[in-house]
C-alpha positions in Angstrom: -46.0 -97.9 22.7 -47.6 -95.6 20.4 -49.6 -93.8 23.3 -46.4 -93.4 25.1 -44.8 -91.4 22.0 -47.6 -89.3 21.7 -47.8 -88.3 25.4 -44.4 -87.4 25.0 -44.9 -85.0 22.1 -48.0 -83.6 23.7 -45.7 -83.0 26.9 -43.1 -81.3 24.9 -45.4 -78.8 23.0 -47.2 -78.2 25.7 -44.1 -77.0 27.1 -43.1 -74.6 24.1 -46.4 -72.6 24.7 -45.7 -72.1 28.2 -44.8 -68.5 29.2 -41.8 -69.6 31.7 -39.3 -70.2 29.1 -36.6 -68.1 28.3 -36.5 -66.6 24.9 -34.2 -64.4 22.3 -31.0 -66.1 23.2 -27.9 -64.1 22.0 -24.5 -64.8 22.1 -21.5 -62.7 20.8 -17.6 -61.9 21.4 -17.6 -59.0 23.3 -14.4 -57.2 21.9 -12.7 -54.2 23.2 -9.2 -52.7 24.4 -10.2 -53.9 28.1 -12.1 -57.5 27.5 -12.4 -60.0 25.6 -14.8 -62.6 26.6 -18.5 -64.0 25.6 -21.3 -62.5 26.3 -24.9 -64.0 26.5 -28.1 -62.4 27.0 -31.7 -63.5 27.0 -35.5 -62.6 28.1 -36.9 -64.2 31.1 -40.3 -65.9 30.9 -43.3 -63.8 31.1 -44.6 -65.7 34.0 -41.6 -67.0 35.6 -40.7 -65.9 39.3 -37.3 -65.7 40.8 -36.1 -68.2 38.1 -32.3 -69.1 38.2 -30.5 -69.5 34.8 -28.0 -71.6 33.8 -25.9 -71.1 30.3 -25.0 -74.6 28.4 -23.1 -75.1 25.5 -21.7 -78.0 23.8 -18.8 -78.4 21.2 -17.6 -81.1 19.3 -13.7 -81.9 19.6 -12.3 -84.8 18.1 -15.5 -86.3 17.6 -16.4 -86.1 21.1 -19.2 -84.5 22.1 -18.4 -82.0 25.3 -20.8 -79.9 27.3 -20.0 -77.0 29.7 -22.6 -75.2 32.0 -22.2 -71.8 33.5 -24.6 -70.6 36.1 -25.5 -67.2 35.9 -28.0 -66.9 39.0 -31.1 -64.6 38.5 -29.5 -62.7 36.1 -30.6 -63.0 32.4 -27.3 -61.9 31.2 -23.6 -63.4 31.7 -19.7 -62.7 30.5 -17.7 -65.9 30.4 -15.2 -67.6 28.9 -16.1 -69.9 25.6 -14.3 -71.3 23.0 -14.3 -68.9 20.0 -12.7 -70.7 17.0 -15.2 -73.8 17.3 -18.8 -73.9 16.7 -20.7 -74.2 19.7 -24.5 -74.9 20.5 -25.7 -72.9 23.4 -29.1 -72.8 25.5 -30.2 -71.3 28.8 -31.9 -73.5 31.4 -34.3 -71.9 33.7 -35.4 -73.7 37.2 -38.3 -72.3 38.9 -39.9 -74.1 41.6 -38.6 -77.2 40.9 -39.7 -76.9 37.3 -36.8 -76.7 34.5 -37.6 -74.6 31.3 -35.0 -74.7 28.4 -34.6 -72.0 25.7 -34.1 -72.9 22.2 -30.7 -73.7 20.9 -28.4 -71.6 18.9 -25.0 -72.6 17.2 -22.7 -70.1 16.6 -18.8 -69.6 15.6 -17.9 -66.7 17.9 -14.8 -65.5 16.0 -17.1 -64.0 13.5 -19.9 -63.3 16.0 -18.4 -60.2 17.2 -19.9 -57.0 18.8 -17.3 -53.9 19.2 -17.4 -51.1 21.6 -19.7 -47.9 21.4 -17.5 -44.9 19.7 -15.9 -42.8 22.6 -17.8 -39.5 22.5 -14.6 -37.7 23.2 -12.8 -39.1 20.1 -15.5 -38.0 17.6 -14.1 -35.2 15.5 -16.3 -33.0 13.6 -15.5 -31.2 10.3 -17.8 -29.0 8.7 -17.6 -27.5 5.2 -20.8 -25.7 4.2 -23.2 -28.3 4.1 -21.2 -31.0 4.6 -20.5 -32.5 8.0 -17.4 -34.8 8.1 -17.4 -37.2 11.1 -14.0 -39.1 12.5 -13.8 -41.6 15.2 -11.7 -44.3 16.2 -12.6 -47.6 17.0 -10.7 -50.7 18.0 -9.1 -53.0 15.2 -10.2 -56.9 15.4 -7.9 -58.7 13.9 -9.8 -61.9 13.5 -12.4 -61.3 10.9 -11.9 -60.3 7.4 -15.5 -59.4 7.1 -16.2 -56.0 5.5 -16.7 -53.0 8.4 -20.2 -51.4 8.6 -20.8 -48.1 10.1 -24.3 -45.5 10.4 -24.3 -42.3 11.7 -28.0 -40.7 12.2 -28.7 -37.3 13.2 -31.6 -35.4 14.6 -32.5 -31.5 14.9 -32.6 -29.7 18.2 -36.1 -30.3 19.8 -37.0 -33.3 17.5 -37.5 -37.0 18.4 -37.0 -38.3 15.1 -33.5 -39.6 14.0 -32.4 -40.0 10.3 -30.2 -42.7 9.6 -27.5 -43.0 7.1 -25.4 -45.9 6.2 -21.7 -44.8 5.5 -19.7 -45.8 2.5 -17.7 -48.9 3.1 -14.3 -49.3 2.1 -13.3 -50.6 -1.4 -12.0 -53.9 -1.9 -8.2 -52.6 -2.3 -8.6 -49.9 0.6 -8.2 -50.1 4.2 -8.8 -47.9 6.9 -5.7 -45.9 8.6 -4.5 -48.0 11.4 -1.7 -47.4 14.2 -0.8 -48.8 17.7 -2.0 -46.9 20.6 0.1 -46.5 24.1 -1.3 -49.3 25.3 -0.4 -51.7 22.5 -4.0 -52.1 21.1 -4.5 -51.2 17.5 -7.1 -48.6 16.3 -8.2 -47.6 13.0 -9.9 -43.9 11.8 -13.4 -44.3 10.6 -14.8 -41.3 8.5 -18.5 -40.6 7.5 -19.7 -37.8 5.9 -23.5 -36.5 6.0 -25.3 -33.6 4.7 -27.0 -31.1 7.3 -28.6 -27.5 7.4 -26.1 -25.4 8.5 -28.8 -22.9 10.1 -30.0 -25.6 12.8 -28.4 -27.2 16.1 -27.9 -31.0 15.2 -27.1 -33.7 17.4 -25.7 -37.1 15.7 -25.0 -40.8 17.1 -23.0 -43.6 15.7 -22.5 -47.4 15.8 -20.4 -49.6 13.7 -19.8 -53.4 13.4 -18.3 -56.0 11.2 -20.3 -57.7 8.7 -21.8 -60.7 10.6 -21.1 -59.3 13.6 -23.3 -57.7 16.3 -24.3 -53.9 15.9 -22.4 -51.8 18.7 -24.3 -49.8 20.9 -25.0 -46.4 19.6 -22.7 -43.6 20.9 -23.6 -41.0 22.9 -25.0 -37.7 21.3 -23.0 -35.3 19.9 -23.6 -31.7 19.7 -23.2 -30.1 16.3 -23.2 -26.1 16.1 -24.7 -23.9 13.8 -21.9 -22.2 11.5 -19.7 -19.6 13.0 -19.6 -16.2 11.7 -16.6 -13.8 11.0 -14.8 -12.1 13.9 -14.9 -9.1 14.5 -11.9 -7.6 16.8 -10.7 -4.5 17.9 -7.4 -3.9 19.5 -5.5 -1.0 20.9 -1.8 -0.8 21.7 -0.4 1.8 24.0 2.8 3.8 23.9 6.3 2.2 24.6 7.1 2.5 28.5 9.9 1.1 30.1 10.7 -1.2 26.8 7.2 -2.4 27.3 3.5 -1.3 25.6 0.0 -2.8 26.4 -2.1 -4.9 24.2 -5.7 -5.1 24.6 -8.0 -7.4 22.1 -11.8 -7.3 22.3 -14.3 -9.4 20.4 -18.1 -10.5 20.5 -19.4 -13.2 22.5 -20.4 -16.4 20.4 -24.0 -17.4 20.2 -25.6 -20.3 22.2 -26.1 -22.3 18.6 -22.4 -22.0 18.1 -21.5 -24.0 21.0 -18.7 -23.6 23.2 -15.9 -21.5 21.5 -12.3 -21.5 22.2 -10.1 -18.8 21.1 -6.5 -18.9 20.1 -4.1 -15.9 20.1 -1.1 -16.1 18.3 1.7 -13.3 18.5 4.7 -13.7 16.0 7.7 -11.3 16.1 8.5 -10.4 12.6 11.7 -9.5 13.0 13.1 -12.5 15.1 12.6 -16.1 14.7 11.6 -16.7 18.2 9.1 -19.0 19.0 5.2 -17.6 18.8 3.7 -16.7 21.4 0.1 -18.7 21.5 -2.8 -18.9 24.2 -6.3 -20.3 24.1 -9.3 -18.6 26.1 -12.6 -19.1 26.0 -13.5 -15.4 27.5 -14.1 -12.3 24.9 -10.9 -10.7 25.7 -7.3 -10.5 26.3 -4.9 -8.1 27.3 -0.9 -8.6 27.7 2.6 -6.5 27.5 4.6 -7.0 24.2 7.5 -5.2 23.2 8.6 -2.6 21.0 9.1 -4.8 18.0 6.5 -5.4 15.2 4.1 -8.2 15.5 1.6 -10.6 13.3 -1.6 -10.8 15.8 -3.5 -13.6 14.6 -6.9 -14.4 16.3 -9.4 -17.4 15.3 -12.3 -19.5 17.3 -13.0 -23.2 17.0 -15.8 -25.2 18.5 -16.4 -28.9 18.0 -17.0 -28.8 14.5 -15.0 -26.1 12.7 -12.9 -23.0 12.9 -13.6 -19.5 12.0 -11.4 -17.7 9.2 -8.5 -16.4 11.1 -8.6 -12.7 11.7 -5.1 -11.2 11.1 -3.4 -7.7 11.5 0.0 -6.5 12.1 1.5 -4.1 14.9 3.9 -1.9 14.0 6.9 -1.4 15.7 7.4 1.3 18.6 11.5 1.9 19.2 12.9 4.6 21.3 16.4 5.4 22.2 17.4 2.8 25.0 21.2 2.9 25.1 23.2 -0.1 25.8 25.5 -0.8 28.5 28.4 -0.7 26.1 28.8 -0.8 22.4 32.7 -1.3 20.9 34.1 -2.5 17.8 37.0 -4.2 16.7 38.5 -5.4 13.7 35.8 -8.4 12.8 33.3 -7.5 15.1 30.4 -5.0 16.7 29.7 -6.1 20.1 26.6 -4.6 22.0 26.7 -5.6 25.9 23.2 -5.1 28.2 22.7 -5.0 31.7 21.3 -8.2 33.4 18.5 -7.7 35.8 18.1 -11.2 36.9 20.8 -14.2 37.2 17.9 -16.4 35.2 18.6 -17.2 31.4 16.4 -15.2 29.1 15.4 -15.9 25.3 17.0 -12.9 23.6 16.5 -11.5 20.1 19.0 -8.9 18.4 17.5 -7.3 15.2 19.6 -4.8 12.8 18.0 -3.5 9.7 18.8 -0.3 7.6 16.9 2.7 8.5 14.9 4.5 6.2 13.8 1.1 4.9 10.1 0.4 5.1 10.1 -3.5 4.9 9.3 -5.3 8.1 11.9 -8.2 7.6 15.4 -7.8 9.2 18.2 -10.1 9.8 18.5 -11.2 13.6 20.0 -13.5 16.0 17.9 -15.4 18.6 19.0 -17.4 21.3 20.0 -17.6 25.2 23.3 -15.4 25.5 24.6 -16.1 28.9 27.3 -13.4 29.1 24.6 -10.6 28.3 26.2 -9.5 25.1 26.1 -10.0 21.1 29.1 -10.4 18.6 27.8 -9.1 15.4 30.4 -9.4 12.2 31.1 -5.8 10.5 31.1 -7.9 7.0 27.0 -8.3 7.2 26.7 -4.7 7.0 26.5 -2.8 3.9 29.1 0.3 3.6 27.8 3.6 4.1 24.5 2.1 5.1 23.0 3.4 8.4 21.7 0.2 10.7 19.4 0.1 13.6 20.3 -2.4 16.0 17.6 -3.4 18.9 17.6 -6.1 21.4 14.4 -7.6 22.5 13.8 -10.3 25.5 11.2 -13.1 25.3 11.3 -14.6 29.1 8.4 -13.7 31.4 6.9 -11.2 29.0 8.2 -9.2 25.9 10.3 -6.3 26.3 12.7 -4.1 24.3 16.1 -3.2 26.5 18.6 -1.7 24.2 19.0 0.4 21.0 22.2 1.6 18.7 23.1 2.5 15.6 26.1 1.7 13.3 27.7 2.4 9.7 30.5 0.7 8.3 32.6 3.4 6.6 34.0 3.0 3.1 37.3 4.3 1.9 35.9 5.1 -1.8 32.8 7.1 -0.4 33.3 10.4 1.3 31.6 13.9 1.5 30.3 15.3 -1.9 30.5 18.4 -3.8 33.9 19.4 -2.3 34.4 22.6 -3.8 36.9 25.8 -3.0 36.0 29.5 -3.2 38.3 32.7 -3.1 38.0 35.3 -0.5 41.1 37.2 -0.5 44.6 36.6 -1.6 45.7 34.5 1.6 42.2 33.1 2.3 39.7 30.4 0.5 36.5 28.7 1.4 36.0 25.4 1.6 32.7 23.5 1.1 31.3 20.4 1.3 27.9 18.0 1.7 27.1 15.8 4.4 27.4 12.2 4.3 23.8 10.5 3.7 23.9 8.6 7.0 20.1 9.1 8.3 20.0 8.6 11.8 23.7 7.5 11.9 24.9 11.2 11.5 25.5 11.4 15.8 27.9 8.6 14.6 30.4 11.2 13.0 32.6 12.9 15.6 34.4 15.2 13.3 35.3 16.4 10.0 39.3 16.0 9.3 40.8 18.6 7.1 44.5 18.1 6.0 46.1 20.9 4.4 49.2 20.5 2.5 51.8 23.0 1.1 53.8 21.7 -1.7 57.0 23.7 -0.7 56.7 22.1 2.8 56.2 18.2 3.4 54.4 18.8 7.1 50.8 18.5 6.9 48.8 20.7 8.9 45.4 18.8 10.4 42.1 20.7 11.6 39.5 18.8 13.3 36.2 20.6 12.4 32.8 19.9 13.8 30.8 17.3 12.4 27.6 19.2 12.1 29.6 22.0 9.7 29.6 22.0 5.9 32.2 24.7 5.3 35.1 26.2 6.9 37.5 29.2 5.9 41.3 28.9 5.8 43.2 31.8 6.3 46.8 33.2 6.5 47.9 31.3 3.1 51.0 31.9 1.6 50.6 34.0 -1.6 52.5 32.3 -4.3 52.3 28.9 -3.1 50.7 25.8 -3.9 48.2 24.0 -1.7 46.4 20.8 -1.8 43.2 20.4 0.9 41.6 17.1 1.8 38.6 16.2 3.9 37.1 13.1 5.4 35.0 12.0 8.4 36.1 10.4 11.9 33.5 8.3 13.5 33.0 7.6 17.4 34.6 4.0 16.9 37.8 5.6 15.4 36.9 4.6 11.8 37.5 7.0 8.9 35.3 7.4 5.8 36.5 8.1 2.4 38.3 11.3 1.4 37.7 14.3 -1.0 40.5 16.8 -2.1 41.1 19.7 -4.1 44.5 21.5 -5.2 45.1 25.4 -5.7 48.0 27.5 -7.0 47.4 30.9 -5.7 50.0 32.6 -7.9 47.7 31.7 -11.2 44.5 32.2 -9.4 45.5 36.0 -8.2 47.1 36.8 -11.7 44.0 35.9 -13.5 41.9 37.5 -10.9 43.3 41.0 -11.8 42.1 40.8 -15.5 38.6 40.3 -14.7 37.5 44.1 -14.4 38.9 44.9 -18.2 37.2 41.8 -19.6 33.8 42.5 -17.7 34.1 46.2 -18.9 34.9 45.1 -22.7 31.7 42.6 -22.5 29.6 45.0 -21.5 30.6 47.5 -24.3 30.6 44.4 -27.1 27.0 44.0 -26.0 26.0 47.5 -26.2 27.4 47.8 -29.8 25.5 44.7 -30.8 22.3 45.9 -29.5 22.7 49.1 -31.3 23.6 47.6 -34.5 20.8 45.6 -34.3 18.4 48.1 -33.7 19.5 50.4 -36.6 19.3 47.5 -39.0 15.8 46.8 -37.9 14.7 50.6 -38.0 16.1 51.1 -41.4 14.2 47.9 -42.8 11.2 49.3 -41.4 11.3 52.7 -42.9 12.3 51.2 -46.2 9.8 48.2 -46.7 7.2 49.6 -44.7 7.1 53.5 -45.2 4.3 55.7 -43.4 1.8 57.6 -45.0 2.3 61.7 -44.7 0.2 63.5 -42.1 -1.7 66.2 -43.9 -2.2 68.3 -41.0 1.6 69.1 -40.9 1.8 69.3 -44.9 2.5 72.4 -46.2 0.8 71.7 -49.9 -2.6 72.6 -48.3 -1.4 75.9 -46.6 -2.2 79.3 -48.8 0.3 81.8 -48.1 -1.2 85.3 -48.2 0.8 87.8 -50.2 0.7 92.1 -49.5 -1.2 92.5 -52.5 -4.1 95.1 -53.0 -7.0 93.3 -53.5 -10.4 93.9 -53.7 -12.3 91.4 -51.5 -15.8 90.8 -52.4 -18.4 89.4 -50.6 -18.9 85.5 -50.7 -22.5 86.3 -52.1 -20.9 87.7 -55.3 -18.9 84.4 -56.0 -20.3 81.8 -54.4 -23.9 81.3 -54.5 -23.6 78.1 -51.8 -22.0 80.4 -49.4 -23.3 82.6 -46.6 -26.9 84.3 -47.4 -26.6 87.3 -45.2 -26.7 90.7 -46.2 -23.9 91.6 -48.6 -21.8 94.7 -48.1 -21.2 97.3 -50.9 -18.3 96.9 -53.0 -15.4 99.1 -52.6 -13.2 100.4 -55.6 -10.0 101.9 -55.0 -7.6 103.2 -57.6 -4.4 101.8 -58.3 -1.5 103.5 -59.9 -0.1 101.8 -62.9 3.2 101.1 -61.9 1.7 99.3 -58.4 -0.2 97.4 -60.8 2.7 96.1 -62.9 4.5 95.4 -60.0 1.4 92.9 -58.6 1.5 91.5 -61.9 5.2 90.5 -61.8 4.9 89.2 -58.8 1.8 87.1 -59.7 3.6 85.7 -62.7 6.3 84.8 -60.2 4.0 82.6 -58.3 3.5 80.5 -61.5 6.9 79.0 -61.2 6.6 76.3 -58.2 9.1 76.5 -55.3 9.9 73.4 -53.4 11.3 72.8 -50.1 13.3 69.9 -49.0 10.5 68.6 -47.0 7.8 68.7 -50.1 10.5 67.0 -52.6 8.7 63.4 -51.8 5.4 64.5 -51.7 3.1 63.2 -54.7 2.7 65.5 -57.7 -0.8 66.3 -56.6 0.2 67.5 -53.7 2.9 69.8 -55.2 0.8 71.1 -57.7 -1.2 72.9 -54.9 1.8 74.5 -53.2 1.4 77.5 -55.5 -1.4 79.9 -56.7 -3.0 80.0 -60.1 -2.2 83.7 -61.6 -5.7 85.5 -62.1 -4.2 87.0 -65.2 -4.0 83.5 -66.7 -7.3 82.2 -65.5 -9.7 80.9 -68.4 -12.5 81.2 -66.7 -12.7 85.0 -66.2 -12.0 87.1 -69.2 -11.3 90.5 -68.4 -12.4 91.8 -72.0 -15.8 90.8 -70.8 -15.9 92.8 -67.5 -13.9 96.0 -68.9 -13.8 97.4 -71.9 -11.1 99.8 -70.7 -7.8 99.3 -69.5 -8.8 97.9 -66.6 -6.8 94.7 -65.6 -8.5 91.9 -63.2 -7.1 89.2 -61.4 -9.4 86.4 -59.9 -8.8 83.3 -57.8 -10.0 80.0 -59.1 -13.3 79.2 -58.6 -12.6 76.0 -56.9 -10.8 77.7 -53.9 -12.6 78.2 -50.9 -13.1 81.8 -49.9 -13.7 83.2 -53.1 -11.7 86.4 -53.7 -11.9 88.7 -56.7 -9.4 91.4 -57.1 -10.0 94.1 -59.4 -7.8 97.1 -60.6 -8.6 100.0 -62.9 -7.9 103.3 -64.1 -9.4 106.6 -63.5 -12.3 105.7 -66.0 -15.9 106.1 -64.6 -17.2 102.8 -65.6 -19.9 102.0 -63.3 -19.7 99.3 -60.9 -23.4 97.8 -62.2 -21.4 96.6 -65.5 -20.0 94.0 -63.7 
């Protein structure tokens, strides 16, 4: 008996070492949105040839042992229905040339042994933020497991074979992924993982995931991660408005290969209208289309699988030309613009209106589909005396502008400014006024209405004046009458502006005008008198307070008047040693009669008494003293007794006078000259 047991054990162990036994049996529940079944796989023995396989599993149900068999043929895997909520014992039997080889047994609870689908490459989204790359994908939700969900992402640089794997953060205890029901009724959840990559290199990433206790899914297909995008360099040109359209052309540089496949989004938004923005995607580096004359906000941005470029934006200014509407009419409450419909097809229209002279691009507008090709705008939305421009655009089959007009709502309290009256003659006046500040709406003013009322007659005369005029001459007025003049504007829509008026009494006006000449002459005379008085006062004050010094050249104090007296003129050599040093002339002595000498003395004495003129009265004393000559008889410096011992009389000028002169007079004595 012992020998039989040893033989059976040896036979069993010999089979274990045989290379024909199946190995590495793995069984799990393959759960996806398409299938829900048990999947088992194994490896064939190294020496097995053309073996056939059978999957065996047994369960314990109500204390009964129940087994099942699922032939797999020559395949080393099988998909079949297996109890998933009950623990099962499974093994594989291989039959090779009438020999049977069994793999080892495994016991699994398949409800927890779950393998999910690999992440779909098309559902993987990349979001770059600097060095950080955020990866998002959706996976099928498995409702029968409460185990934590695990996920891994691996990456490699382009051209390298080595992968770097990162375990992504799991959810906290109270957290859960964002899940929703898809169109087919399956619940899917959004998974997120963040890793850091070098932004200057191209990378590839792969993802797999599982529930804790389950089987890792297969790695997803490789996802291309491009390098960072650069700022867009865009140029554009806008043509002139022609037939309500203008061409818009955009150009930009092509993307680099390392940046991946770029898609460009062009977005055009009409600033004046709330119309839907025009948006188009393209993969080429250029774009061209026709736009209307309205102002646009042009935006361009590029994106690839990982990020978007910063949006490039620019404003296209409006370009509006005169394009009349089919008809513009006005009633009590509405301004109606009507246009011509080229086709019966309905269009999306935008009617905008904004004040002229305003630089702001915002305006009031109305957008919609107008079946009757007209738009009624309430008059109350227009500010009084403010000029508005009204423009119509269409956004069906392209953009274009097809109508413009202007309108201002008059105000009875605002009229022409600075209304004045000037007199021409006794029976005519000139009226002047300023234009209304209407900007481009000046053409809406048809004419001025001038009402002239003569107070003695109730009927009013009405004159229609050209709207461009700012003055008007009224003639043939009745002298001595009272008149009232009123001016106001009249528009092409039949509306009146506010008025201005002035009155005149021709009797008082021209009576006052007759006195203007005497008043003018009196005023001029008064001005001359005032100027003369001021001049006299200034000159008198200057003479009194600041007298001028006398002019020595004009003063008679320094002049010596000659007298008709018989003098003996001596050479300067005998009187002034500093005088002329030339040869002296002989002294001539003449006899003078006694009576003549007496007369000379008398005249000389009279010179001692100074005689002053009116002009010399204001001279100082020193000047007045020089006005007369000193008598030679009274000269103390020259004594006659020393010169002549006889009855000779003498008279000599003072020695300090220039041109020293000595005069001698003597009797018939024979006194020689040498005694001098």
